Residue frames as qw, qx, qy, qz and C-alpha x, y, z in Angstrom:
[[0.000, 0.885, 0.465, 0.000, 0.00, 0.00, 0.00],
 [0.402, -0.591, 0.071, 0.696, 3.07, 2.27, 0.27],
 [0.229, 0.033, 0.542, 0.808, 3.28, 2.89, -3.49],
 [0.057, -0.656, -0.687, -0.309, -0.48, 3.37, -3.59],
 [0.295, -0.816, -0.316, 0.383, -0.28, 6.03, -0.89],
 [0.326, -0.377, 0.283, 0.820, 2.40, 7.88, -2.87],
 [0.092, 0.319, 0.677, 0.657, 0.19, 7.82, -5.99],
 [0.208, -0.772, -0.600, -0.036, -2.79, 8.97, -3.92],
 [0.367, -0.663, -0.116, 0.642, -0.70, 11.75, -2.33],
 [0.233, -0.131, 0.437, 0.859, 0.39, 13.07, -5.74],
 [0.034, -0.504, -0.717, -0.480, -3.16, 12.92, -7.09],
 [0.275, -0.793, -0.485, 0.247, -4.51, 14.85, -4.10],
 [0.334, -0.546, 0.076, 0.765, -1.86, 17.55, -4.54],
 [0.088, -0.175, 0.522, 0.830, -2.26, 17.97, -8.29],
 [0.550, 0.314, 0.222, -0.741, -6.02, 17.38, -8.57],
 [0.346, 0.233, -0.801, -0.429, -5.85, 14.18, -10.61],
 [0.853, -0.166, -0.015, -0.495, -8.48, 11.44, -10.48],
 [0.066, -0.370, 0.920, -0.114, -7.60, 8.07, -8.92],
 [0.838, -0.029, -0.285, -0.465, -9.28, 4.75, -9.65],
 [0.271, -0.363, 0.852, -0.263, -8.90, 2.02, -7.03],
 [0.697, 0.120, -0.492, -0.508, -10.01, -1.23, -8.67],
 [0.734, -0.043, -0.675, -0.057, -11.21, -4.60, -7.41],
 [0.165, -0.400, 0.595, -0.677, -11.67, -3.72, -3.75],
 [0.353, -0.265, -0.896, 0.053, -13.22, -6.19, -1.38],
 [0.371, -0.758, -0.475, -0.247, -15.75, -5.41, 1.34],
 [0.552, -0.733, -0.105, 0.384, -13.11, -3.98, 3.71],
 [0.424, 0.830, -0.084, 0.352, -11.11, -0.89, 2.81],
 [0.634, 0.074, -0.369, 0.675, -7.66, -0.05, 4.12],
 [0.328, -0.803, -0.387, 0.314, -7.94, 2.25, 7.17],
 [0.390, -0.305, 0.159, 0.854, -5.31, 4.57, 5.66],
 [0.079, 0.394, 0.571, 0.716, -8.02, 5.67, 3.18],
 [0.203, -0.699, -0.640, 0.244, -10.26, 7.04, 5.95],
 [0.146, -0.568, -0.065, 0.808, -8.94, 10.63, 5.80],
 [0.019, 0.054, -0.594, -0.803, -9.61, 10.67, 2.05],
 [0.192, -0.465, -0.822, -0.268, -13.10, 9.20, 2.40],
 [0.254, -0.701, -0.520, 0.416, -13.91, 11.56, 5.29],
 [0.306, 0.728, 0.107, 0.604, -12.41, 14.55, 3.48],
 [0.593, -0.685, -0.229, 0.355, -10.67, 15.40, 6.74],
 [0.455, 0.593, 0.041, 0.663, -9.41, 18.81, 5.62],
 [0.404, -0.698, -0.247, 0.537, -7.78, 21.50, 7.71],
 [0.355, 0.860, 0.135, 0.341, -7.40, 25.07, 6.51],
 [0.594, -0.563, 0.022, 0.574, -4.01, 26.63, 7.19],
 [0.198, -0.485, 0.280, 0.804, -3.06, 29.94, 5.64],
 [0.514, 0.511, -0.112, -0.679, -5.74, 29.81, 2.97],
 [0.490, 0.296, -0.760, -0.307, -4.84, 26.33, 1.70],
 [0.884, -0.239, 0.096, -0.390, -6.51, 23.05, 2.58],
 [0.121, 0.484, -0.863, 0.081, -4.43, 20.19, 3.93],
 [0.920, -0.131, -0.168, -0.329, -5.30, 16.51, 4.25],
 [0.356, -0.576, 0.727, -0.117, -3.43, 14.25, 6.65],
 [0.908, 0.261, -0.261, -0.199, -2.48, 11.10, 4.72],
 [0.842, 0.010, -0.387, 0.376, -0.49, 8.66, 6.81],
 [0.546, -0.550, -0.209, 0.596, 2.14, 10.72, 8.63],
 [0.283, 0.043, 0.259, 0.923, 2.19, 13.53, 6.04],
 [0.260, 0.703, 0.396, -0.531, 0.01, 16.56, 5.51],
 [0.393, 0.197, 0.627, 0.643, -0.76, 16.94, 1.82],
 [0.209, 0.315, -0.007, -0.926, -2.08, 20.08, 0.14],
 [0.430, 0.416, 0.796, -0.090, -5.57, 19.30, -1.15],
 [0.087, 0.109, -0.455, -0.879, -6.60, 20.27, -4.68],
 [0.556, 0.257, 0.451, -0.649, -10.42, 20.51, -5.05],
 [0.635, 0.418, -0.423, -0.494, -10.20, 18.92, -8.53],
 [0.005, -0.270, 0.958, -0.097, -9.13, 15.62, -6.94],
 [0.818, -0.047, -0.092, -0.565, -11.58, 12.72, -7.45],
 [0.177, -0.315, 0.921, -0.145, -11.44, 9.24, -5.94],
 [0.798, 0.095, -0.253, -0.539, -13.24, 6.33, -7.60],
 [0.329, -0.289, 0.881, -0.178, -13.47, 2.82, -6.18],
 [0.740, 0.149, -0.392, -0.525, -14.70, -0.23, -8.10],
 [0.489, -0.256, 0.807, -0.211, -15.37, -3.83, -7.14],
 [0.395, 0.124, -0.781, -0.468, -16.10, -7.02, -9.01],
 [0.116, 0.156, 0.888, -0.416, -18.26, -8.31, -6.17],
 [0.130, -0.409, -0.713, -0.555, -21.80, -8.89, -7.40],
 [0.445, -0.751, -0.350, -0.339, -23.49, -7.87, -4.15],
 [0.435, 0.224, -0.523, 0.698, -21.00, -6.19, -1.81],
 [0.500, -0.773, -0.382, -0.072, -21.96, -5.41, 1.76],
 [0.363, 0.437, -0.322, 0.757, -19.97, -2.46, 3.02],
 [0.313, -0.389, -0.631, 0.594, -19.99, -1.32, 6.61],
 [0.007, 0.899, 0.438, -0.019, -22.32, 1.58, 7.47],
 [0.341, -0.728, 0.136, 0.579, -19.23, 3.76, 8.00],
 [0.323, -0.109, 0.622, 0.704, -18.04, 3.19, 4.42],
 [0.155, 0.594, 0.727, 0.307, -21.54, 3.51, 2.99],
 [0.106, -0.908, -0.325, 0.242, -22.07, 6.87, 4.69],
 [0.304, -0.656, 0.293, 0.626, -18.77, 8.25, 3.33],
 [0.177, -0.142, 0.734, 0.640, -19.30, 7.18, -0.27],
 [0.660, 0.346, 0.018, -0.667, -21.85, 7.15, -3.05],
 [0.415, -0.097, 0.893, 0.144, -22.47, 3.57, -4.14],
 [0.604, 0.443, -0.182, -0.636, -23.68, 3.00, -7.70],
 [0.653, -0.024, 0.756, 0.040, -24.54, -0.46, -8.97],
 [0.395, 0.551, -0.408, -0.611, -23.80, -0.77, -12.70],
 [0.352, -0.096, 0.929, 0.063, -24.36, -4.53, -12.80],
 [0.629, 0.269, -0.290, -0.669, -26.16, -5.86, -15.85],
 [0.572, -0.085, 0.805, -0.136, -27.65, -9.31, -15.63],
 [0.014, 0.106, -0.802, -0.588, -27.93, -11.32, -18.81],
 [0.073, 0.459, 0.885, -0.044, -31.51, -12.37, -18.00],
 [0.105, 0.756, 0.350, -0.543, -32.63, -8.71, -18.16],
 [0.148, -0.378, 0.463, 0.788, -31.03, -7.92, -21.52],
 [0.193, 0.313, 0.818, 0.443, -33.60, -9.39, -23.99],
 [0.018, 0.817, 0.572, -0.072, -36.28, -6.90, -22.94],
 [0.198, -0.846, 0.006, 0.495, -33.90, -3.93, -23.13],
 [0.172, -0.496, 0.581, 0.622, -31.80, -4.48, -26.24],
 [0.764, 0.533, 0.100, -0.350, -33.00, -4.70, -29.82],
 [0.711, -0.122, 0.557, 0.412, -31.15, -7.11, -32.04],
 [0.055, -0.355, 0.471, 0.805, -29.84, -6.08, -35.45],
 [0.007, 0.264, 0.859, 0.438, -32.61, -8.04, -37.18],
 [0.063, -0.717, -0.662, 0.209, -35.37, -6.23, -35.24],
 [0.166, -0.554, -0.025, 0.815, -34.01, -2.72, -35.74],
 [0.011, 0.036, -0.565, -0.824, -34.70, -2.47, -39.52],
 [0.172, -0.516, -0.809, -0.222, -38.26, -3.70, -38.98],
 [0.229, -0.695, -0.450, 0.512, -38.79, -1.09, -36.29],
 [0.118, -0.384, 0.229, 0.887, -37.39, 1.64, -38.54],
 [0.066, -0.176, -0.742, -0.643, -39.58, 0.50, -41.41],
 [0.194, -0.617, -0.761, 0.052, -42.66, 0.45, -39.19],
 [0.195, -0.685, -0.282, 0.642, -42.07, 3.99, -37.94],
 [0.136, -0.164, 0.424, 0.880, -41.48, 5.42, -41.45],
 [0.516, 0.449, 0.289, -0.669, -44.55, 6.94, -43.17]]
């Protein structure tokens, strides 16, 4: 996690987005200051304590977390600090939502005057 913290520190300073992929149901406690947005204002700039360092916070910074778990159960603490969006698509729901290539021309022809 040491290299990850260095990448996260640089992203926070320069306002770059970070994507943390394939997380499980428990997140590393070192991410708590980032998830909490534990900012302190000193001399007109915002600082975030990350590990043992205080990092200047750029408001353009974004932190995205993804998982491959089909139905993750995060703790209430994590759920309250994040916005959870489920983008899962189940194959059984696709036939009613997607038109096949053979149906599309018929639909176009039917709608034409």
